[in-house]
C-alpha positions as CSV (number, residue, x, y, z in Angstrom):
1,M,-23.0,-9.7,4.5
2,E,-21.1,-11.5,7.2
3,K,-18.2,-12.1,4.8
4,I,-18.0,-8.4,4.0
5,D,-17.9,-7.4,7.6
6,R,-15.2,-10.0,8.3
7,Y,-13.0,-9.5,5.2
8,F,-13.0,-5.7,4.8
9,P,-11.0,-3.8,7.5
10,Q,-11.7,-0.4,8.9
11,S,-8.1,0.6,9.5
12,Y,-4.5,-0.2,8.5
13,E,-3.8,-1.6,12.0
14,E,-6.8,-3.9,11.9
15,S,-5.9,-5.1,8.4
16,R,-2.3,-5.8,9.4
17,E,-3.4,-7.8,12.5
18,T,-5.7,-9.9,10.4
19,F,-3.0,-10.5,7.9
20,R,-0.5,-11.6,10.5
21,G,-3.1,-14.0,11.8
22,H,-3.1,-15.9,8.5
23,L,0.3,-17.4,9.4
24,D,-1.2,-20.1,11.6
25,K,-3.5,-21.5,8.9
26,I,-0.7,-21.3,6.3
27,K,1.7,-23.2,8.5
28,H,-0.6,-26.2,8.5
29,K,0.3,-26.6,4.8
30,W,3.8,-25.0,4.8
31,P,5.3,-25.7,8.2
32,S,8.3,-23.5,7.4
33,A,6.2,-20.5,6.6
34,E,7.3,-17.3,8.3
35,L,6.2,-13.8,8.9
36,V,8.6,-11.1,7.7
37,V,8.1,-7.6,9.0
38,E,9.9,-4.6,7.4
39,Q,9.8,-1.2,9.0
40,I,9.2,1.5,6.4
41,G,9.6,5.3,6.6
42,E,10.0,7.7,9.4
43,E,6.6,7.3,11.0
44,E,6.6,4.7,13.8
45,D,4.9,1.4,13.3
46,N,4.5,1.4,9.5
47,T,5.5,-2.0,8.2
48,I,5.4,-4.1,5.1
49,D,4.4,-7.5,6.2
50,M,5.0,-10.7,4.2
51,I,4.2,-14.3,4.7
52,Y,6.6,-16.5,2.8
53,S,7.4,-20.2,2.4
54,E,9.3,-22.2,-0.2
55,A,7.8,-25.4,-1.4
56,I,8.2,-28.4,0.9
57,E,10.0,-30.7,-1.6
58,K,10.8,-28.9,-4.8
59,N,10.5,-25.2,-5.9
60,D,8.7,-25.7,-9.2
61,K,6.6,-22.5,-8.9
62,V,5.5,-19.7,-6.5
63,L,2.3,-17.8,-6.0
64,F,3.0,-14.1,-5.3
65,F,0.3,-11.6,-4.1
66,T,1.0,-7.9,-3.6
67,T,-1.3,-5.4,-2.1
68,G,-1.3,-1.7,-1.0
69,E,1.2,-0.4,-3.6
70,H,-1.2,2.6,-3.8
71,G,-1.9,2.8,0.0
72,I,-5.7,3.2,0.3
73,E,-6.2,0.5,-2.4
74,G,-4.6,-2.0,0.0
75,Y,-7.9,-2.6,1.9
76,A,-9.5,-4.4,-1.0
77,G,-6.3,-6.3,-1.7
78,A,-6.1,-7.4,2.0
79,A,-9.7,-8.6,1.7
80,V,-8.8,-10.7,-1.3
81,T,-5.8,-12.2,0.5
82,H,-8.0,-13.0,3.5
83,M,-10.6,-14.7,1.2
84,F,-7.9,-16.6,-0.6
85,V,-6.4,-18.0,2.6
86,E,-9.8,-19.1,3.9
87,E,-11.3,-20.4,0.7
88,Y,-8.5,-21.3,-1.8
89,I,-5.3,-22.2,0.0
90,D,-6.2,-25.9,0.2
91,R,-6.2,-26.1,-3.6
92,I,-2.4,-25.5,-3.8
93,D,0.1,-28.3,-3.6
94,P,2.7,-27.2,-1.0
95,T,5.2,-29.9,-2.1
96,T,6.0,-28.1,-5.3
97,T,4.6,-24.6,-4.9
98,G,5.8,-21.8,-2.7
99,I,3.8,-18.9,-1.5
100,C,4.5,-15.2,-0.9
101,F,1.8,-12.8,0.3
102,V,2.7,-9.2,0.8
103,H,0.5,-6.8,2.9
104,A,0.8,-3.0,2.4
105,L,3.7,-2.2,0.1
106,N,2.9,1.4,1.0
107,P,1.9,1.3,4.7
108,W,1.9,5.0,5.3
109,G,-0.5,5.6,2.4
110,M,-2.8,2.8,3.7
111,K,-2.8,4.1,7.2
112,H,-3.7,7.6,6.2
113,F,-6.1,6.6,3.4
114,R,-3.9,8.2,0.7
115,R,-2.6,6.8,-2.5
116,V,1.0,8.0,-2.3
117,T,3.8,7.5,0.1
118,E,4.8,9.9,2.9
119,N,7.1,11.5,0.3
120,N,4.2,12.0,-2.1
121,V,5.5,9.3,-4.4
122,D,3.2,7.4,-6.6
123,L,4.9,4.0,-6.4
124,N,3.5,2.8,-9.7
125,R,5.3,5.7,-11.4
126,H,8.5,5.0,-9.5
127,Y,10.0,1.8,-10.9
128,V,11.9,3.4,-13.8
129,H,14.1,0.7,-15.3
130,D,16.3,3.2,-17.2
131,S,17.3,6.7,-16.4
132,V,14.5,9.3,-16.5
133,P,14.7,11.9,-19.3
134,K,14.2,15.4,-18.0
135,D,11.4,15.9,-20.6
136,I,9.6,12.7,-19.7
137,N,6.3,14.5,-19.3
138,E,6.4,17.8,-21.2
139,K,2.6,18.0,-21.2
140,F,2.5,17.9,-17.4
141,E,5.0,20.7,-17.3
142,K,3.0,22.8,-19.7
143,E,-0.2,22.3,-17.7
144,S,1.4,22.4,-14.2
145,D,-1.1,25.0,-13.0
146,L,-3.7,22.3,-13.5
147,F,-1.9,19.7,-11.5
148,L,-0.2,21.6,-8.6
149,P,-1.8,22.9,-5.4
150,N,-2.0,26.7,-5.0
151,G,-3.3,28.1,-1.7
152,K,-5.9,26.9,0.8
153,I,-9.2,25.8,-0.5
154,K,-11.6,28.6,0.6
155,D,-14.7,27.5,-1.3
156,L,-15.0,24.1,-2.9
157,D,-17.6,25.1,-5.5
158,H,-15.3,27.9,-6.6
159,E,-12.3,25.6,-6.7
160,K,-14.1,23.1,-8.8
161,K,-15.3,25.7,-11.3
162,K,-11.7,27.0,-11.5
163,L,-10.4,23.5,-12.0
164,Y,-13.0,22.9,-14.7
165,A,-12.0,26.1,-16.5
166,Q,-8.3,25.2,-16.3
167,L,-9.1,21.8,-17.6
168,A,-11.2,23.1,-20.5
169,K,-8.3,25.4,-21.5
170,A,-5.9,22.5,-21.3
171,L,-8.1,20.3,-23.3
172,A,-8.4,22.9,-26.0
173,K,-4.7,23.3,-26.2
174,E,-3.4,19.7,-25.6
175,G,-6.5,17.7,-26.5
176,Y,-8.0,14.8,-24.5
177,G,-5.2,12.5,-25.4
178,G,-2.6,15.0,-24.2
179,I,-4.2,15.4,-20.8
180,K,-4.6,11.6,-20.5
181,E,-0.9,11.2,-21.4
182,A,0.1,13.8,-18.8
183,K,-1.8,11.7,-16.1
184,G,-0.5,8.3,-17.1
185,M,3.2,9.1,-17.7
186,G,3.9,10.4,-14.2
187,Q,6.3,13.3,-13.6
188,F,9.6,13.7,-11.8
189,Q,9.9,17.5,-11.4
190,F,7.2,18.7,-9.0
191,E,7.4,17.1,-5.5
192,R,4.0,18.4,-4.5
193,G,2.3,17.5,-7.7
194,V,0.1,14.5,-8.5
195,Y,1.6,11.4,-10.2
196,Y,5.0,12.2,-8.8
197,G,7.5,9.4,-9.5
198,G,10.1,10.6,-6.9
199,K,13.9,11.3,-7.1
200,N,15.4,8.9,-4.6
201,E,14.4,5.2,-4.4
202,E,11.6,4.6,-1.9
203,E,12.2,2.0,0.8
204,S,9.1,0.2,-0.4
205,A,10.5,0.0,-3.9
206,S,13.9,-1.4,-2.6
207,F,12.0,-4.1,-0.7
208,L,9.9,-5.1,-3.8
209,K,12.8,-5.0,-6.2
210,K,14.8,-7.3,-3.9
211,L,11.9,-9.6,-3.5
212,Q,11.2,-9.8,-7.3
213,R,14.8,-10.8,-7.9
214,N,14.8,-13.4,-5.1
215,L,11.6,-15.1,-6.5
216,L,13.0,-15.1,-10.1
217,S,16.2,-16.6,-8.8
218,N,14.6,-19.4,-6.8
219,Y,11.6,-20.6,-9.0
220,P,11.3,-21.6,-12.6
221,R,7.7,-20.3,-12.6
222,V,6.5,-17.1,-10.9
223,I,2.8,-16.2,-10.8
224,H,2.2,-12.7,-9.6
225,M,-1.2,-11.0,-8.9
226,D,-1.0,-7.3,-7.8
227,W,-4.3,-6.1,-6.4
228,H,-5.6,-2.5,-7.1
229,T,-8.8,-0.5,-7.2
230,A,-10.4,2.3,-9.4
231,L,-9.6,1.4,-13.0
232,G,-12.1,-0.2,-15.3
233,P,-15.9,-0.8,-15.4
234,T,-17.7,-0.3,-12.1
235,N,-18.0,-3.4,-9.9
236,E,-15.9,-5.4,-12.4
237,L,-12.4,-6.8,-12.4
238,T,-9.9,-5.7,-15.0
239,M,-6.6,-7.4,-15.7
240,V,-3.9,-5.0,-16.8
241,I,-0.8,-6.7,-18.3
242,S,2.5,-5.3,-19.6
243,E,3.4,-5.3,-23.2
244,Q,6.4,-7.3,-22.1
245,D,4.0,-10.3,-22.1
246,P,4.4,-11.4,-25.8
247,R,0.8,-12.6,-26.2
248,E,-1.7,-10.7,-28.3
249,Q,-4.9,-9.3,-26.7
250,E,-7.1,-12.0,-28.3
251,D,-4.7,-14.7,-27.0
252,L,-4.9,-13.4,-23.5
253,E,-8.7,-13.2,-23.6
254,A,-8.9,-16.8,-24.9
255,A,-6.4,-18.0,-22.2
256,Y,-7.9,-16.4,-19.2
257,K,-11.6,-16.0,-20.2
258,M,-12.0,-12.6,-18.4
259,N,-14.3,-9.9,-19.6
260,N,-11.8,-7.1,-19.1
261,I,-8.1,-7.4,-20.1
262,E,-5.9,-4.4,-21.1
263,K,-2.3,-4.3,-22.3
264,F,-0.2,-1.2,-21.5
265,T,3.1,0.2,-22.6
266,P,5.7,2.6,-21.1
267,T,4.3,5.2,-23.5
268,K,1.1,5.1,-21.4
269,V,2.4,4.5,-17.9
270,K,6.0,5.1,-16.9
271,G,7.5,3.3,-13.8
272,D,5.0,0.5,-13.3
273,S,6.2,-2.3,-11.0
274,T,5.0,-5.2,-13.1
275,Y,6.8,-3.7,-16.2
276,H,9.9,-3.6,-14.1
277,F,9.4,-7.2,-13.0
278,H,9.1,-8.3,-16.7
279,K,12.2,-6.3,-17.7
280,L,14.2,-7.8,-14.9
281,K,13.1,-11.3,-15.9
282,N,13.9,-10.7,-19.6
283,E,17.3,-9.3,-18.9
284,D,18.6,-11.5,-16.1
285,Y,16.4,-14.6,-15.9
286,Q,15.5,-15.5,-19.4
287,D,14.8,-19.2,-18.5
288,T,12.2,-18.2,-15.8
289,Y,8.5,-18.1,-16.7
290,L,6.8,-15.0,-15.3
291,F,3.1,-14.1,-15.2
292,S,2.7,-10.6,-13.6
293,A,-0.3,-8.4,-13.9
294,L,-2.4,-5.8,-12.0
295,F,-5.9,-6.7,-11.1
296,E,-8.2,-3.6,-10.7
297,F,-11.6,-3.4,-9.1
298,G,-13.5,-0.6,-11.0
299,T,-15.2,2.2,-9.1
300,F,-16.1,5.3,-11.1
301,G,-16.5,3.4,-14.4
302,T,-15.1,4.0,-17.9
303,G,-15.4,6.8,-20.5
304,K,-14.4,10.4,-20.5
305,K,-16.9,11.5,-17.9
306,A,-15.6,8.9,-15.4
307,E,-11.9,9.7,-16.2
308,L,-12.5,13.4,-15.7
309,R,-14.2,12.7,-12.3
310,E,-11.2,10.6,-11.4
311,F,-8.8,13.3,-12.5
312,M,-10.7,16.0,-10.5
313,T,-10.7,13.8,-7.4
314,I,-6.9,13.1,-7.5
315,V,-6.1,16.8,-8.0
316,L,-8.5,18.0,-5.3
317,E,-7.3,15.5,-2.7
318,N,-3.7,16.4,-3.4
319,H,-4.6,20.1,-3.1
320,L,-6.3,19.4,0.2
321,Y,-3.4,17.5,1.6
322,W,-0.8,20.2,0.9
323,E,-2.9,23.4,1.5
324,G,-5.9,22.4,3.6
325,A,-9.5,23.8,3.4
326,E,-11.1,26.5,5.4
327,K,-14.5,24.7,5.6
328,S,-14.8,21.4,7.3
329,E,-17.6,20.4,4.9
330,D,-15.3,21.0,1.9
331,R,-12.7,18.8,3.5
332,K,-15.2,16.1,4.2
333,W,-16.6,16.1,0.6
334,I,-13.1,15.7,-0.9
335,E,-12.2,13.0,1.5
336,E,-15.4,11.1,0.8
337,E,-15.0,11.5,-2.9
338,F,-11.5,10.2,-2.8
339,R,-12.6,7.2,-0.7
340,A,-15.4,6.5,-3.1
341,M,-12.8,6.3,-5.9
342,F,-10.5,3.8,-4.1
343,Y,-12.3,2.1,-1.2
344,P,-16.1,2.6,-1.4
345,R,-18.1,1.3,1.5
346,E,-21.2,0.4,-0.4
347,K,-22.1,-3.3,0.1
348,E,-22.7,-3.8,-3.6
349,W,-19.1,-2.8,-4.4
350,L,-17.6,-4.8,-1.5
351,A,-19.5,-7.9,-2.5
352,S,-18.4,-7.4,-6.2
353,V,-14.8,-7.3,-5.1
354,L,-15.1,-10.8,-3.5
355,N,-17.1,-12.2,-6.4
356,E,-14.9,-10.7,-9.1
357,A,-11.7,-11.7,-7.3
358,S,-13.0,-15.3,-7.1
359,G,-13.5,-15.3,-10.8
360,G,-10.1,-13.8,-11.6
361,I,-8.4,-16.2,-9.2
362,E,-10.1,-19.2,-10.7
363,S,-9.2,-18.2,-14.2
364,V,-5.6,-17.2,-13.7
365,L,-4.5,-19.8,-11.2
366,T,-6.1,-22.7,-13.1
367,K,-4.5,-21.6,-16.3
368,E,-1.1,-21.0,-14.6
369,E,-1.2,-24.4,-13.0
370,I,-1.2,-23.2,-9.4
371,F,-4.4,-25.0,-8.5
372,K,-4.1,-28.8,-8.3
């Protein structure tokens, strides 16, 4: 329990202060390590923070952690980084391995316990490698009434019944697969809608794209773990890896010995940052080896019932943000449900994050030759 209290922060500011404090320990192994601070957005004191060092003698490989791409999910990612610095950093050989740890790619979202940026952009629908076709998400457009906020929430029970009725109608018309596709593909038309991929490049995306290119340029092996929450079985870790990785599902399972591994394609999720990373590598850095995957700590679970709960939560939270609620108890319920989806405070879940992260770190970093 002491670990939980120490590793899991209550606020963005607390998390950032803790992260910056890791520099002293890291400098014992990488004396040239430095803290890079990047101001992001219009709101004061929102920063992406990065601790970076090249290898001491030869840049054979680099370990790259990213957290907080989906704001509120950064709290679990920060806890994993904290645990890694305290419990695993001594297993890395600094003479041949560089390190790059990034805190809060979406600092505004993390500070305000939201998933999106201050421009309502879902950063993992934002890294579109090619131009975006206007009809990228026709199913979203057809069912826009389901996804878009419309007026202040006057009564939550009524709002949920209305949403269920709209959802039932949409399911009858588009089918379960169609609604799932509308969620996953993102959309680029409705600025106040959920899963919005944006129109202009976000500062956070510019930062990450530049960093991806720099790491691919400077190291023959890049090992990237991007930490997220919500997807997958409750209290378990799921590795989500791009189809750009040429290995088959069974090969991945044999290599990493993890219980939950998924491959995804641009036909399921458009604009994912790890997909962009792989595309960049394949087009401009063919001789570089890249491992890049999302690691998700599950909350609501799997199956249709869990997915529908997730969908309802995302839509209601977005509605609340844009239009507000007349009743304080309705606001509180939505905020608590949203937090339960992305940063639960139950001790069992928090403990599972540390336990499951340890297993994932051991599996991946042993296989990828980061641990000596």
